[in-house]
PAMIDREN-642430 format. One line per 2 residues: their letters; for each residue x, y, z of N, C-alpha, C. Coordinates in steps of 0.05 Angstrom, whole numbers, always signed. Layout:
N
A) X:Y:Z:X:Y:Z:X:Y:Z ~ ...
# end
This chain:
435
MN) -1136:-99:-970:-1105:-81:-964:-1112:-112:-925 ~ -1080:-124:-921:-1089:-139:-897:-1067:-116:-886
SA) -1089:-104:-860:-1063:-83:-843:-1038:-95:-822 ~ -1017:-78:-829:-992:-84:-819:-1000:-88:-787
YP) -1004:-80:-776:-1021:-84:-746:-1035:-108:-744 ~ -1030:-122:-706:-1051:-136:-710:-1084:-123:-690
KA) -1105:-147:-697:-1125:-134:-694:-1133:-129:-659 ~ -1117:-143:-653:-1111:-128:-627:-1097:-138:-600
IP) -1074:-118:-593:-1069:-125:-572:-1058:-137:-553 ~ -1044:-174:-548:-1049:-175:-532:-1043:-165:-494
AN) -1076:-170:-482:-1068:-157:-453:-1050:-162:-438 ~ -1031:-176:-442:-1003:-187:-423:-975:-180:-440
AL) -983:-149:-468:-964:-147:-481:-929:-144:-470 ~ -931:-127:-445:-917:-122:-433:-897:-129:-412
DL) -916:-156:-399:-903:-182:-393:-887:-192:-413 ~ -894:-191:-437:-873:-208:-461:-846:-185:-461
VL) -842:-176:-467:-826:-153:-466:-794:-164:-437 ~ -778:-173:-444:-759:-180:-442:-742:-154:-415
DA) -741:-130:-425:-733:-113:-406:-756:-105:-390 ~ -743:-100:-367:-771:-96:-339:-790:-69:-344
VC) -813:-62:-351:-826:-40:-341:-833:-30:-314 ~ -827:-14:-306:-840:-10:-288:-848:+27:-285
MV) -862:+17:-263:-880:+52:-249:-889:+54:-230 ~ -871:+80:-219:-868:+87:-191:-886:+125:-192
DE) -903:+122:-163:-917:+149:-158:-892:+165:-153 ~ -892:+188:-136:-889:+208:-131:-865:+208:-114
TG) -882:+191:-88:-853:+185:-68:-835:+153:-72 ~ -836:+155:-107:-816:+127:-107:-825:+101:-101
TF) -861:+87:-93:-864:+73:-83:-871:+54:-118 ~ -863:+22:-124:-868:+19:-148:-899:+16:-136
VY) -909:+20:-159:-956:+16:-168:-949:-7:-190 ~ -931:-8:-211:-928:-29:-226:-908:-43:-238
LS) -907:-75:-244:-878:-83:-244:-888:-106:-277 ~ -868:-95:-293:-883:-129:-314:-864:-146:-302
AA) -868:-174:-325:-865:-193:-308:-840:-200:-303 ~ -812:-187:-328:-787:-188:-327:-768:-187:-297
CE) -791:-177:-285:-776:-149:-257:-761:-173:-243 ~ -782:-202:-243:-776:-232:-226:-738:-238:-238
RI) -748:-236:-259:-725:-244:-273:-692:-230:-280 ~ -704:-203:-273:-681:-188:-271:-669:-191:-245
FG) -683:-182:-224:-689:-175:-190:-692:-187:-169 ~ -703:-210:-183:-722:-230:-159:-735:-235:-152
YA) -753:-213:-144:-774:-213:-146:-796:-201:-157 ~ -816:-217:-158:-853:-230:-158:-858:-199:-169
PE) -875:-188:-182:-885:-160:-184:-895:-160:-156 ~ -926:-181:-151:-927:-168:-123:-908:-166:-100
EL) -886:-173:-99:-874:-181:-68:-866:-149:-76 ~ -861:-139:-91:-853:-102:-98:-862:-83:-94
IG) -899:-82:-105:-915:-66:-105:-919:-61:-73 ~ -927:-37:-77:-913:-9:-43:-900:-3:-26
RT) -874:-20:-46:-842:-13:-28:-828:+5:-53 ~ -814:+14:-41:-788:+39:-53:-784:+24:-68
FM) -768:+34:-98:-745:+28:-106:-729:+35:-98 ~ -723:+50:-71:-696:+65:-67:-689:+42:-44
EL) -705:+15:-42:-699:+0:-21:-681:-30:-33 ~ -681:-31:-66:-671:-39:-83:-643:-27:-86
VH) -630:-6:-88:-610:+8:-96:-580:-2:-85 ~ -564:-8:-100:-539:-13:-80:-529:+24:-61
PD) -532:+14:-31:-524:+33:-20:-498:+52:-26 ~ -478:+45:-40:-465:+57:-56:-479:+64:-83
DL) -493:+73:-88:-521:+86:-126:-533:+101:-104 ~ -539:+101:-86:-561:+116:-68:-559:+140:-84
EI) -551:+162:-75:-546:+187:-70:-548:+200:-103 ~ -537:+178:-127:-532:+188:-145:-570:+181:-173
TL) -564:+157:-146:-605:+161:-159:-626:+167:-159 ~ -624:+180:-134:-634:+205:-121:-637:+228:-138
QT) -609:+240:-138:-610:+251:-159:-622:+249:-185 ~ -615:+227:-206:-625:+220:-222:-655:+224:-223
AD) -673:+207:-203:-710:+212:-194:-711:+241:-195 ~ -697:+248:-181:-706:+288:-187:-714:+299:-217
RV) -687:+292:-233:-686:+297:-255:-704:+295:-267 ~ -718:+270:-265:-738:+256:-282:-749:+269:-276
RN) -764:+267:-248:-802:+280:-242:-796:+313:-240 ~ -778:+320:-247:-776:+348:-263:-778:+361:-284
GE) -784:+330:-305:-790:+337:-337:-768:+333:-354 ~ -741:+329:-352:-716:+317:-353:-723:+286:-367
LI) -714:+286:-392:-719:+258:-405:-694:+244:-399 ~ -679:+216:-395:-658:+204:-380:-670:+181:-393
PH) -646:+184:-414:-651:+156:-431:-632:+128:-431 ~ -615:+135:-426:-594:+115:-410:-576:+121:-385
FE) -592:+115:-363:-584:+122:-334:-573:+86:-329 ~ -541:+78:-306:-536:+59:-303:-535:+61:-273
NR) -540:+47:-257:-535:+40:-230:-550:-2:-219 ~ -534:+6:-196:-526:-28:-191:-561:-25:-168
YV) -571:-45:-169:-591:-67:-139:-577:-87:-141 ~ -596:-93:-114:-585:-117:-80:-611:-139:-102
RK) -606:-158:-118:-626:-174:-121:-634:-188:-100 ~ -654:-201:-97:-672:-217:-73:-641:-232:-60
DG) -626:-255:-77:-608:-270:-70:-585:-259:-53 ~ -588:-229:-60:-554:-215:-48:-536:-202:-73
AI) -546:-217:-96:-521:-216:-114:-532:-190:-122 ~ -505:-168:-141:-510:-150:-152:-528:-151:-178
VH) -539:-124:-189:-547:-134:-217:-552:-101:-231 ~ -524:-97:-252:-517:-76:-263:-550:-74:-290
IM) -556:-47:-283:-588:-38:-291:-579:-15:-308 ~ -595:-10:-321:-588:+18:-351:-625:+26:-355
WS) -632:+51:-335:-653:+61:-340:-659:+74:-370 ~ -680:+78:-372:-690:+98:-397:-723:+95:-382
AR) -716:+117:-379:-749:+138:-359:-761:+173:-357 ~ -765:+175:-361:-791:+195:-366:-816:+208:-337
WS) -818:+221:-333:-846:+229:-327:-864:+237:-339 ~ -889:+215:-317:-919:+226:-335:-922:+248:-307
EE) -936:+269:-324:-958:+302:-315:-978:+287:-301 ~ -988:+272:-324:-1017:+261:-323:-1023:+244:-305
DK) -1015:+226:-310:-1005:+203:-295:-995:+195:-259 ~ -978:+232:-254:-964:+232:-240:-942:+202:-234
LR) -927:+196:-260:-915:+161:-248:-892:+180:-261 ~ -866:+161:-250:-842:+157:-268:-855:+137:-278
IA) -837:+130:-309:-843:+111:-325:-818:+97:-332 ~ -811:+74:-320:-783:+65:-332:-779:+39:-347
VA) -763:+35:-367:-754:+3:-371:-721:+3:-368 ~ -726:-18:-347:-701:-33:-336:-692:-54:-360
RD) -669:-49:-364:-649:-67:-381:-625:-81:-370 ~ -624:-101:-363:-602:-119:-349:-584:-133:-362
IT) -548:-98:-356:-540:-113:-369:-512:-119:-353 ~ -508:-130:-330:-495:-147:-326:-477:-160:-334
ER) -487:-173:-348:-461:-179:-360:-449:-170:-385 ~ -448:-150:-394:-427:-120:-412:-411:-121:-387
KQ) -428:-121:-357:-406:-99:-340:-393:-123:-332 ~ -400:-141:-330:-376:-153:-315:-354:-163:-344
HE) -368:-165:-367:-337:-172:-378:-312:-139:-374 ~ -325:-116:-388:-321:-91:-377:-302:-97:-349
TR) -310:-101:-332:-304:-98:-310:-273:-114:-303 ~ -276:-142:-318:-254:-163:-315:-236:-147:-325
QA) -241:-141:-359:-220:-138:-367:-199:-101:-345 ~ -219:-82:-335:-208:-66:-313:-191:-74:-302
LV) -212:-97:-289:-193:-110:-270:-164:-121:-270 ~ -161:-137:-292:-138:-142:-311:-116:-114:-312
YA) -124:-95:-324:-110:-60:-334:-99:-60:-296 ~ -123:-62:-276:-117:-44:-243:-101:-60:-239
IS) -95:-93:-243:-79:-101:-225:-42:-95:-233 ~ -49:-99:-264:-21:-108:-275:-10:-80:-268
EA) -23:-52:-270:-23:-29:-268:-3:-31:-226 ~ -14:-40:-221:-18:-46:-183:+20:-66:-183
AN) +19:-78:-195:+45:-94:-197:+65:-89:-205 ~ +66:-60:-234:+89:-42:-239:+92:-30:-219
KA) +72:-10:-201:+85:+12:-183:+79:+3:-163 ~ +66:-25:-154:+78:-31:-121:+112:-40:-114
GD) +126:-23:-94:+156:-26:-87:+159:-54:-67 ~ +139:-64:-50:+128:-91:-44:+113:-103:-43
LN) +109:-133:-29:+79:-148:-24:+57:-132:-13 ~ +64:-122:+13:+41:-101:+23:+36:-79:+5
TL) +42:-75:+2:+34:-50:-23:+12:-55:-43 ~ +20:-76:-59:+11:-98:-74:-13:-97:-62
CS) -12:-118:-39:-35:-131:-25:-51:-103:-21 ~ -48:-85:-7:-63:-75:-5:-83:-69:-27
QV) -73:-43:-49:-73:-44:-74:-97:-52:-94 ~ -96:-97:-94:-107:-114:-105:-127:-116:-89
HQ) -143:-100:-53:-160:-107:-44:-179:-86:-44 ~ -162:-56:-43:-183:-31:-61:-191:-43:-81
IV) -190:-48:-91:-201:-72:-121:-216:-79:-126 ~ -205:-101:-110:-229:-123:-94:-248:-117:-95
NR) -247:-97:-68:-269:-90:-51:-284:-71:-72 ~ -279:-53:-96:-301:-38:-100:-326:-56:-112
LL) -303:-81:-120:-330:-99:-133:-349:-112:-125 ~ -328:-139:-97:-341:-150:-85:-338:-139:-55
PV) -358:-138:-42:-365:-129:-6:-359:-143:+4 ~ -320:-133:+14:-317:-162:+30:-307:-147:+66
SL) -319:-157:+82:-314:-142:+117:-280:-156:+114 ~ -267:-185:+97:-249:-183:+111:-231:-200:+76
FS) -190:-182:+76:-183:-201:+54:-161:-207:+57 ~ -152:-229:+55:-130:-243:+62:-112:-257:+41
LA) -90:-250:+50:-71:-261:+26:-50:-286:+46 ~ -43:-313:+33:-30:-330:+42:-17:-329:+20
LH) +16:-353:+34:+36:-345:+18:+40:-372:+27 ~ +47:-403:+9:+58:-429:+20:+94:-412:+14
DP) +96:-433:+42:+134:-443:+45:+141:-469:+31 ~ +154:-471:+13:+160:-497:+6:+180:-502:+28
AS) +189:-495:+37:+217:-497:+52:+202:-511:+83 ~ +188:-497:+94:+167:-509:+125:+139:-531:+107
GE) +132:-521:+87:+105:-533:+81:+85:-521:+88 ~ +91:-487:+104:+59:-487:+116:+56:-469:+105
MG) +30:-453:+103:+26:-439:+93:+23:-409:+117 ~ +33:-388:+122:+24:-373:+126:+12:-336:+111
FR) +0:-325:+122:-20:-298:+118:+7:-281:+118 ~ +8:-266:+99:+34:-249:+90:+12:-216:+94
YH) -6:-218:+92:-29:-190:+82:-60:-196:+96 ~ -74:-183:+115:-91:-195:+123:-100:-166:+145
YS) -130:-156:+126:-149:-140:+143:-178:-158:+137 ~ -184:-140:+158:-221:-147:+166:-227:-114:+186
DN) -260:-115:+184:-265:-96:+181:-263:-95:+221 ~ -265:-120:+222:-274:-119:+267:-233:-128:+272
DK) -224:-126:+264:-194:-125:+274:-199:-158:+272 ~ -211:-174:+261:-211:-213:+266:-184:-222:+265
PP) -171:-226:+274:-150:-246:+258:-149:-263:+246 ~ -124:-276:+237:-141:-296:+209:-135:-329:+216
TE) -126:-319:+249:-123:-348:+272:-142:-374:+263 ~ -140:-393:+248:-161:-416:+237:-164:-413:+215
LS) -160:-396:+193:-173:-393:+171:-171:-407:+159 ~ -143:-417:+160:-139:-432:+137:-143:-464:+135
SR) -147:-471:+168:-159:-500:+167:-190:-491:+160 ~ -206:-467:+167:-239:-465:+170:-240:-467:+140
IL) -223:-441:+125:-230:-438:+103:-222:-461:+78 ~ -195:-457:+82:-178:-473:+55:-176:-504:+69
PE) -175:-521:+52:-176:-532:+53:-151:-549:+36 ~ -134:-566:+56:-110:-584:+35:-113:-580:+5
QA) -129:-589:+1:-139:-582:-31:-137:-557:-45 ~ -136:-543:-34:-134:-520:-51:-110:-500:-59
FG) -91:-517:-43:-61:-517:-50:-46:-541:-72 ~ -78:-564:-82:-64:-569:-101:-79:-577:-129
DS) -95:-559:-137:-119:-561:-156:-129:-525:-161 ~ -144:-522:-183:-149:-482:-185:-176:-489:-170
AI) -187:-502:-162:-216:-493:-164:-218:-480:-134 ~ -250:-455:-126:-244:-440:-102:-253:-461:-94
SQ) -262:-458:-59:-272:-467:-46:-286:-454:-32 ~ -310:-460:-22:-331:-451:-15:-350:-464:+6
GT) -361:-460:+24:-378:-464:+43:-404:-472:+41 ~ -409:-508:+38:-450:-514:+34:-459:-492:+65
SA) -451:-490:+83:-482:-478:+101:-473:-444:+100 ~ -504:-437:+108:-501:-402:+105:-487:-381:+120
EQ) -470:-410:+148:-455:-380:+150:-421:-383:+134 ~ -414:-412:+120:-404:-420:+111:-394:-412:+75
AQ) -420:-395:+69:-417:-385:+37:-430:-363:+40 ~ -413:-344:+68:-401:-321:+71:-368:-329:+61
WL) -363:-333:+63:-336:-351:+58:-319:-350:+29 ~ -296:-344:+12:-288:-344:-11:-269:-355:-6
GV) -252:-383:-18:-229:-370:-14:-216:-387:-53 ~ -199:-377:-54:-199:-375:-85:-153:-392:-94
PL) -155:-416:-93:-122:-403:-92:-111:-394:-122 ~ -76:-387:-111:-58:-378:-130:-41:-400:-141
VT) -50:-399:-174:-42:-419:-182:-23:-396:-204 ~ +8:-411:-199:+32:-409:-228:+48:-439:-238
QG) +37:-440:-275:+55:-455:-270:+41:-489:-261 ~ +20:-492:-263:+0:-516:-252:+2:-520:-222
AA) +22:-507:-203:+30:-503:-177:+8:-480:-159 ~ -4:-490:-136:-18:-467:-126:+15:-462:-103
FG) +12:-430:-95:+36:-426:-84:+19:-407:-52 ~ -3:-406:-65:-29:-381:-39:-52:-384:-40
AL) -55:-368:-30:-97:-380:-33:-106:-337:-19 ~ -127:-336:-35:-138:-305:-23:-160:-318:-1
VL) -160:-302:+16:-184:-313:+33:-202:-287:+41 ~ -229:-282:+25:-252:-269:+30:-273:-269:+42
HR) -283:-254:+58:-313:-252:+78:-325:-229:+74 ~ -349:-242:+52:-376:-218:+44:-390:-202:+72
KP) -389:-179:+70:-399:-161:+78:-431:-165:+89 ~ -440:-162:+120:-472:-169:+128:-478:-151:+119
GF) -505:-162:+109:-523:-156:+86:-526:-154:+52 ~ -506:-169:+47:-503:-167:+22:-509:-192:+15
GA) -512:-215:+28:-517:-240:+20:-492:-257:+9 ~ -498:-287:+10:-482:-300:+4:-460:-288:-20
FT) -432:-307:-27:-421:-304:-57:-438:-321:-75 ~ -443:-313:-92:-459:-320:-115:-441:-332:-137
EN) -449:-341:-155:-436:-365:-173:-422:-349:-192 ~ -421:-316:-191:-418:-286:-216:-399:-279:-195
DR) -404:-287:-165:-374:-279:-152:-353:-287:-164 ~ -362:-313:-163:-338:-341:-158:-322:-339:-185
AL) -341:-330:-203:-327:-342:-233:-315:-319:-231 ~ -312:-295:-229:-300:-265:-223:-272:-277:-212
LQ) -284:-274:-188:-241:-292:-171:-233:-300:-188 ~ -249:-321:-194:-238:-348:-219:-217:-329:-227
YV) -234:-313:-241:-221:-298:-264:-195:-278:-257 ~ -198:-273:-246:-169:-257:-238:-155:-252:-225
ST) -163:-281:-206:-143:-296:-185:-118:-307:-203 ~ -113:-304:-240:-91:-304:-241:-79:-287:-254
QI) -83:-265:-253:-72:-240:-257:-57:-239:-225 ~ -74:-231:-204:-65:-238:-175:-46:-249:-176
AA) -40:-274:-177:-26:-299:-179:+3:-287:-192 ~ -1:-272:-217:+22:-261:-239:+33:-229:-226
AV) +19:-220:-210:+28:-203:-195:+50:-205:-178 ~ +25:-221:-156:+44:-217:-135:+69:-237:-142
QR) +73:-254:-164:+103:-274:-171:+122:-248:-171 ~ +103:-235:-202:+135:-208:-194:+138:-184:-179
VQ) +129:-189:-160:+127:-172:-135:+157:-187:-125 ~ +140:-210:-117:+158:-227:-100:+188:-220:-119
MQ) +193:-233:-148:+207:-233:-164:+238:-196:-160 ~ +211:-175:-159:+223:-160:-167:+253:-155:-133
TQ) +222:-157:-108:+238:-154:-86:+266:-174:-80 ~ +272:-205:-94:+292:-210:-90:+300:-202:-118
LQ) +308:-200:-137:+325:-192:-144:+346:-156:-135 ~ +318:-149:-119:+331:-122:-109:+347:-121:-84
FL) +338:-144:-69:+340:-161:-35:+376:-163:-53 ~ +382:-182:-71:+410:-193:-83:+423:-173:-97
SQ) +420:-160:-116:+429:-133:-112:+455:-115:-89 ~ +431:-119:-73:+445:-107:-43:+458:-124:-27
HD) +449:-146:-18:+466:-161:-5:+481:-185:-20 ~ +492:-192:+1:+510:-207:-11:+502:-243:-3
QL) +513:-242:-26:+496:-281:-35:+507:-297:-8 ~ +519:-291:-1:+548:-315:+29:+533:-315:+53
TG) +535:-294:+53:+524:-282:+88:+501:-275:+95 ~ +485:-262:+70:+468:-241:+74:+464:-215:+86
LP) +488:-206:+80:+497:-181:+99:+494:-160:+69 ~ +475:-132:+82:+482:-113:+66:+521:-118:+42
NR) +507:-106:+24:+534:-118:+5:+547:-75:+6 ~ +581:-78:-15:+584:-47:-7:+566:-27:-21
TL) +541:-32:-36:+527:-25:-51:+503:-6:-29 ~ +493:-34:-14:+483:-16:+8:+491:-14:+24
LA) +512:-19:+27:+533:+12:+57:+528:+31:+46 ~ +542:+32:+21:+548:+60:+17:+529:+80:+14
DR) +491:+75:+7:+472:+80:+12:+465:+84:+40 ~ +477:+62:+50:+461:+88:+75:+477:+95:+96
LA) +512:+88:+90:+524:+107:+102:+525:+138:+84 ~ +507:+144:+69:+504:+172:+60:+477:+172:+79
MA) +474:+160:+78:+435:+173:+96:+449:+182:+128 ~ +476:+157:+134:+467:+160:+162:+471:+187:+174
SL) +508:+187:+149:+511:+225:+151:+493:+246:+155 ~ +482:+240:+138:+464:+260:+127:+449:+268:+156
RA) +429:+250:+167:+416:+248:+188:+436:+262:+211 ~ +469:+251:+213:+474:+251:+232:+480:+293:+235
QR) +484:+300:+216:+482:+327:+211:+462:+347:+209 ~ +427:+336:+206:+411:+345:+214:+403:+346:+235
DS) +416:+321:+256:+402:+317:+278:+428:+334:+299 ~ +448:+324:+293:+469:+339:+310:+480:+307:+313
SQ) +474:+298:+319:+491:+267:+319:+509:+253:+315 ~ +516:+236:+323:+539:+217:+314:+536:+192:+306
LA) +560:+178:+289:+562:+159:+287:+596:+161:+279 ~ +600:+118:+281:+616:+102:+268:+621:+97:+248
VL) +646:+92:+232:+656:+65:+217:+680:+47:+231 ~ +670:+21:+235:+682:+0:+243:+692:-6:+219
FL) +717:-17:+201:+727:-41:+195:+751:-60:+187 ~ +729:-73:+194:+741:-97:+196:+759:-120:+178
DL) +782:-133:+189:+799:-152:+172:+803:-174:+179 ~ +800:-212:+177:+802:-228:+192:+828:-236:+179
NR) +843:-243:+203:+869:-252:+218:+872:-289:+199 ~ +889:-294:+196:+888:-307:+189:+877:-323:+162
FK) +850:-321:+156:+837:-321:+142:+842:-341:+114 ~ +859:-321:+93:+878:-342:+73:+884:-363:+83
EI) +897:-370:+104:+914:-391:+116:+889:-411:+121 ~ +867:-402:+138:+848:-436:+134:+837:-434:+113
ND) +827:-410:+90:+820:-418:+64:+839:-438:+53 ~ +857:-430:+49:+882:-449:+28:+875:-479:+43
SL) +877:-475:+78:+891:-509:+76:+864:-522:+76 ~ +847:-511:+95:+821:-527:+98:+798:-529:+79
GH) +800:-507:+60:+788:-499:+37:+770:-491:+30 ~ +748:-484:+10:+730:-456:+0:+712:-465:+23
AV) +705:-492:+19:+681:-503:+36:+682:-491:+64 ~ +702:-493:+83:+701:-476:+105:+713:-452:+114
GD) +723:-440:+94:+725:-414:+90:+694:-399:+87 ~ +676:-410:+61:+645:-403:+74:+646:-404:+87
QL) +638:-419:+106:+613:-430:+130:+637:-414:+161 ~ +651:-411:+147:+678:-387:+176:+671:-360:+171
LQ) +669:-342:+144:+650:-325:+131:+620:-326:+152 ~ +606:-346:+134:+574:-342:+145:+577:-343:+179
QV) +590:-354:+190:+595:-360:+225:+606:-328:+230 ~ +628:-314:+230:+627:-294:+235:+613:-263:+219
AG) +595:-269:+204:+576:-249:+199:+548:-261:+217 ~ +545:-282:+225:+531:-282:+256:+526:-274:+271
RL) +560:-272:+276:+578:-261:+309:+570:-239:+306 ~ +588:-222:+286:+586:-190:+286:+562:-183:+284
SG) +529:-201:+276:+504:-183:+282:+489:-194:+306 ~ +507:-212:+313:+493:-223:+344:+502:-194:+361
VV) +530:-178:+365:+547:-162:+374:+527:-129:+377 ~ +522:-117:+350:+506:-95:+350:+483:-94:+340
RA) +468:-71:+340:+444:-56:+359:+416:-71:+329 ~ +400:-71:+324:+388:-72:+301:+379:-47:+283
SD) +387:-30:+292:+389:+12:+274:+412:+0:+257 ~ +431:-16:+273:+467:-17:+259:+461:-34:+242
TV) +487:-23:+227:+487:-40:+201:+522:-64:+194 ~ +510:-75:+199:+537:-97:+185:+530:-104:+159
AR) +561:-105:+140:+559:-108:+123:+585:-129:+118 ~ +580:-134:+91:+618:-145:+87:+617:-136:+50
MG) +641:-132:+53:+653:-103:+42:+666:-124:+15 ~ +668:-157:+22:+692:-182:+4:+701:-185:+12
GD) +721:-214:-3:+727:-237:+14:+725:-226:+45 ~ +748:-221:+64:+737:-225:+93:+735:-196:+108
EF) +738:-167:+98:+734:-154:+95:+704:-138:+99 ~ +702:-133:+134:+665:-115:+134:+671:-97:+143
VI) +658:-79:+151:+646:-59:+158:+623:-57:+182 ~ +621:-37:+195:+593:-38:+216:+588:-16:+221
LL) +577:-6:+213:+561:+21:+213:+546:+28:+236 ~ +555:+50:+250:+539:+49:+282:+535:+83:+284
EN) +506:+83:+286:+488:+105:+287:+486:+116:+310 ~ +478:+145:+319:+468:+156:+349:+486:+147:+373
IL) +515:+139:+359:+524:+134:+386:+534:+171:+399 ~ +541:+158:+428:+538:+188:+450:+565:+189:+445
HS) +587:+169:+447:+619:+184:+444:+628:+164:+431 ~ +655:+184:+429:+664:+158:+425:+690:+137:+432
EH) +678:+133:+462:+684:+104:+473:+665:+88:+461 ~ +636:+104:+456:+615:+74:+453:+626:+59:+430
AC) +646:+68:+412:+648:+55:+386:+678:+31:+400 ~ +693:+44:+416:+707:+27:+423:+708:+1:+435
QV) +680:+8:+452:+674:-15:+468:+657:-40:+438 ~ +652:-21:+422:+634:-41:+410:+658:-64:+391
AE) +678:-47:+390:+702:-63:+374:+710:-76:+401 ~ +721:-83:+420:+717:-89:+436:+707:-115:+439
KV) +681:-115:+446:+659:-129:+438:+662:-155:+411 ~ +675:-135:+395:+675:-154:+359:+701:-173:+361
CA) +722:-160:+382:+739:-169:+377:+741:-196:+398 ~ +730:-185:+418:+729:-229:+433:+705:-251:+422
AL) +682:-231:+409:+655:-244:+396:+683:-261:+369 ~ +693:-249:+361:+709:-266:+343:+730:-281:+346
DA) +747:-273:+370:+769:-298:+377:+769:-326:+394 ~ +741:-321:+395:+719:-357:+399:+726:-361:+382
PY) +737:-394:+398:+745:-421:+364:+710:-422:+353 ~ +713:-418:+337:+686:-443:+310:+690:-470:+308
LI) +674:-479:+318:+661:-507:+304:+661:-510:+260 ~ +679:-525:+261:+674:-523:+225:+677:-546:+221
EA) +648:-569:+211:+666:-595:+200:+674:-615:+223 ~ +662:-610:+254:+680:-620:+264:+708:-607:+277
RE) +715:-586:+256:+740:-590:+261:+744:-552:+281 ~ +762:-549:+295:+766:-524:+309:+778:-504:+297
VR) +775:-474:+286:+775:-463:+281:+781:-426:+290 ~ +802:-422:+292:+803:-400:+298:+817:-375:+286
CG) +797:-362:+287:+808:-334:+273:+799:-297:+275 ~ +825:-286:+292:+806:-266:+302:+807:-245:+278
AS) +802:-211:+286:+800:-195:+264:+823:-174:+279 ~ +823:-163:+250:+845:-129:+261:+815:-102:+258
IG) +820:-85:+267:+800:-56:+260:+800:-42:+262 ~ +790:-17:+249:+802:+13:+241:+776:+26:+257
IA) +776:+46:+265:+748:+54:+277:+755:+78:+263 ~ +743:+88:+256:+733:+125:+241:+710:+131:+249
IP) +716:+158:+259:+694:+181:+281:+696:+210:+258 ~ +678:+212:+245:+668:+243:+240:+677:+257:+246
QD) +704:+269:+245:+716:+308:+268:+693:+322:+257 ~ +687:+347:+229:+660:+348:+225:+658:+348:+210
QL) +634:+358:+195:+606:+361:+166:+618:+356:+151 ~ +648:+362:+148:+658:+359:+112:+664:+333:+111
DD) +669:+307:+141:+673:+278:+133:+659:+268:+118 ~ +667:+258:+88:+634:+245:+72:+649:+227:+87
AH) +626:+205:+67:+623:+174:+72:+653:+163:+65 ~ +652:+170:+38:+683:+152:+32:+709:+152:+44
QL) +715:+193:+46:+730:+196:+79:+735:+173:+92 ~ +718:+167:+112:+708:+147:+130:+720:+127:+122
LR) +704:+111:+110:+723:+85:+105:+745:+83:+94 ~ +755:+103:+72:+792:+115:+76:+797:+110:+104
SA) +793:+120:+123:+804:+126:+147:+811:+102:+160 ~ +782:+99:+166:+778:+67:+169:+796:+48:+165
DR) +798:+48:+140:+817:+26:+123:+833:+27:+143 ~ +854:+42:+133:+883:+54:+141:+886:+46:+167
AM) +864:+51:+188:+869:+49:+214:+862:+14:+213 ~ +854:+11:+195:+851:-25:+204:+876:-35:+203
YR) +885:-30:+181:+913:-37:+169:+939:-23:+199 ~ +937:-11:+210:+958:-13:+238:+954:-24:+246
AK) +928:-41:+252:+921:-55:+265:+924:-85:+268 ~ +926:-89:+243:+940:-108:+235:+974:-106:+232
EL) +985:-83:+227:+1015:-87:+231:+1020:-79:+262 ~ +1003:-87:+273:+1005:-82:+306:+998:-106:+327
GG) +997:-120:+307:+990:-154:+310:+969:-166:+314 ~ +946:-148:+309:+920:-169:+299:+902:-175:+325
SR) +881:-167:+314:+863:-176:+342:+847:-167:+369 ~ +849:-130:+358:+850:-105:+364:+837:-94:+349
YV) +843:-63:+360:+831:-43:+338:+837:-17:+348 ~ +847:-4:+327:+859:+20:+333:+843:+43:+322
LA) +833:+72:+340:+830:+89:+326:+837:+108:+304 ~ +826:+107:+295:+842:+135:+265:+839:+166:+272
E) +871:+166:+270:+869:+197:+279:+856:+217:+262
# end
């Protein structure tokens, strides 16, 4: 009867195993490695003999690896331990170990299986979920970019992370988010790392020299057109970006692009819901929110605020005789003049039609509100040049200042509105302080 076993086991049997077989002594020094270690770690076995295995462990996995090694040294059988190693070329490889301690030989014997491909698949799926979740939770673009930066940084050790967006109006690219370990500004990044074609296709841009290979740029593409790009710089000591790194970033760039556009759309919709489309000023809804918050701050800080309600003189006449296009341009110029009169901390809002409201916070006395009203009257009384025509249109202003903490926002607006009508009855182009 023929035996099921070969007559002799080949001398190089361990070298034929696809997984790497490693043996380290009590100090963690390699004393034997099978041939598969070169395929997995990039080092030939003779290059590692005499070196400690901890030299290859990813810095973020050092502590857990040391703890696990101690458990094996104490006789515990570890069948499936996963950690990361840095290959000879600087790439990160994921390893699943099965290890045990031989007390007789005083050696730790382990089998290393390369699970990088599996981990990359899991990582891509986790990235898609994490970026989607970040897009749902982020209230603005900076918050989203910061979260995406943290997500990417856990996978690709980067010292610089920048998001550039293309402005269709100017045709230029501007950096909307930028982080650098050494506070390096984004100056010249666009010319060094992102060639013009980065906005014309979906190819990743990477330099060919050793220094340029530390940089990686990927365009953000939607509906076949690039509208921005990510720029990354590899952390020192981690080698150059690899093909796997580029493939990973290329894969998630679609999700990042969708997340960026989603947040941009949400921001735009929120802006439109709170601002007047013609003038860009806060609308009635946003004014109500700001007035309510200003009232609370005034009560808390024992400070003073004022509301100026103004209505344009002769606007209906101008709009009817010269046309709505002229009327719209007049409203836009009025909005610009009002914004130029007040402080950046104050609010100028359009209530609708030709009615505007100015909210002044932290005023020292009522005379301050009257001084602002005088400036507004002077600014709006000056002639407007619209379509080569000189147009004049002043304003009637009512001022309301809360007399006590019981005055609510709606009451202030009503008081200022009534005072404005008294100013109009007195001939307009003046202000009246509410009683």
